[in-house]
C-alpha positions, 0 to 999 in steps of 0.5 A: 254464964257471966255476960260480957262487960263491954257488951252489957255497957255498950251493946257492942260485942268484944273480940272474945264474945262467943268464946265460951259457947264456941268452946262448948260447941267444939267440945261437943264436936260441932266444929262449924258452929264453934267457928261461926260463934268465934273463930278464935276458939280454934286458934286458942285450942291449937295454941294451947295444945302446941304450948303444952306439947312442945313448950317452946319459947315464943317471941312474937312481934307485938303486932301479931297479937294486936292483929289477931285481936283486931281480926276477931273484933272485925269478925264480931262487928261484921256479925253485929252489923249484919244481924247474925247471932252473936 
């Protein structure tokens, strides 16, 4: 698995760190472990399923994706600051 470039350069996790491992955990049925790695996995799976099933025309305000990425990054930084596994 390739490492995160931001984490390799700075040691700080990016908002998407843990998504690959979280997806693997979710595929294996371990939902709680998946959410502990990165809650964005569940959001990505639900969004992909919705887009494939309904094919809606999405028009989101610009702040919504920014808020999602900011929340994911805050979650990763909280894990980093408290010493929990990334």
